[in-house]
C-alpha positions in Angstrom: -23.6 96.1 -1.9 -27.6 95.7 -0.6 -29.6 93.0 -2.2 -32.0 94.7 -5.3 -35.0 93.8 -6.9 -36.2 95.3 -9.7 -39.9 94.7 -11.6 -41.1 96.1 -14.9 -44.5 96.2 -16.6 -45.2 97.4 -19.7 -48.6 99.4 -20.3 -51.9 97.8 -21.9 -51.7 99.9 -24.5 -47.3 98.9 -25.0 -46.6 102.6 -25.4 -45.2 103.1 -22.1 -42.8 100.9 -19.2 -42.9 101.4 -15.4 -39.9 99.9 -13.9 -39.3 99.8 -9.8 -36.6 99.5 -8.1 -35.6 98.9 -4.3 -34.0 97.3 -1.6 -35.4 93.7 -1.0 -37.6 94.5 1.9 -36.9 98.6 1.4 -39.1 100.6 -0.8 -39.5 100.5 -4.4 -39.3 103.7 -7.3 -41.4 103.4 -10.0 -40.6 105.7 -13.1 -42.7 105.4 -16.5 -40.9 105.4 -19.4 -41.4 105.9 -23.2 -40.0 103.0 -25.7 -37.5 106.6 -26.4 -36.7 106.7 -22.9 -36.5 102.4 -22.4 -34.4 102.7 -25.5 -31.9 104.9 -24.2 -31.9 103.5 -21.0 -30.9 100.2 -22.3 -28.2 101.9 -24.7 -26.8 103.1 -21.2 -27.1 100.5 -19.0 -25.4 98.6 -22.4 -22.0 101.1 -21.9 -22.2 100.0 -18.3 -22.1 96.7 -18.4 -19.7 97.3 -21.3 -16.8 99.4 -18.6 -17.7 96.2 -16.3 -16.7 93.7 -18.3 -13.6 95.7 -20.0 -10.7 94.4 -19.7 -11.9 90.5 -19.1 -11.3 87.7 -21.2 -13.9 87.3 -23.9 -15.1 84.1 -23.1 -16.2 81.6 -26.8 -20.3 81.4 -28.1 -19.2 77.3 -29.1 -21.5 75.1 -26.7 -23.1 78.2 -24.8 -27.3 79.3 -25.3 -27.8 82.3 -26.6 -31.2 84.4 -27.1 -31.7 84.0 -31.2 -34.0 86.3 -32.8 -35.5 85.2 -36.0 -35.1 86.8 -39.2 -33.8 90.1 -37.8 -33.3 93.6 -40.0 -29.9 94.1 -41.3 -27.7 95.7 -43.2 -24.1 94.6 -44.6 -21.7 97.1 -45.9 -17.5 97.0 -46.2 -16.6 98.9 -43.3 -13.8 101.2 -43.3 -11.6 98.3 -41.0 -11.0 96.5 -43.7 -13.4 94.4 -42.9 -17.0 94.6 -43.2 -20.0 95.9 -41.2 -23.3 94.6 -40.0 -25.8 96.1 -38.7 -29.0 94.5 -37.3 -32.0 95.4 -35.6 -32.2 93.3 -32.3 -36.3 93.6 -31.1 -34.9 94.0 -27.1 -32.0 95.5 -27.5 -32.4 98.2 -30.4 -29.7 98.8 -34.0 -26.7 96.9 -33.0 -23.9 97.3 -35.5 -20.2 94.9 -35.7 -17.6 95.8 -37.2 -15.4 92.2 -38.5 -12.1 92.1 -39.4 -11.7 90.7 -43.1 -10.4 87.2 -41.8 -13.6 87.0 -39.7 -15.6 87.9 -42.3 -13.3 85.2 -44.7 -14.8 82.6 -42.1 -18.2 83.6 -42.1 -18.6 83.5 -45.7 -16.6 80.1 -45.5 -19.9 78.2 -43.3 -22.7 80.8 -45.4 -21.0 79.1 -48.4 -21.3 75.5 -46.7 -24.6 76.4 -45.7 -26.0 77.2 -49.1 -24.3 74.1 -50.1 -26.9 72.2 -48.2 -30.4 71.0 -49.2 -32.5 73.2 -48.7 -35.1 71.9 -45.9 -38.3 71.1 -47.0 -40.4 73.8 -44.2 -38.6 76.4 -44.9 -38.1 77.0 -41.3 -34.6 78.6 -40.6 -32.3 76.0 -38.9 
């Protein structure tokens, strides 16, 4: 497979994004996308990635560096899976939802209760 180069530029008015894709040393092909089109592309890329990792062993997150979003809009409800549905609006990926089984909900509640038992920080920033 040829090595690819990708360039992305957000317009000054932040209404569109131009993406250029091409092979290294070859011509690139610019495409201008609206926010809705970009969101659809991100969703389709995520679905493609999901198919690529399907069947792979899930790696634990402990000790890994992950992108952190401070204070995202979120929604939580009891789910029909005997667990909970947690949805968050990620600034890079848009709305994401997670169906969390009941036994994992119990672990999360235990950790959050331990967090709430700690003294409140004086700065008011998330820890």
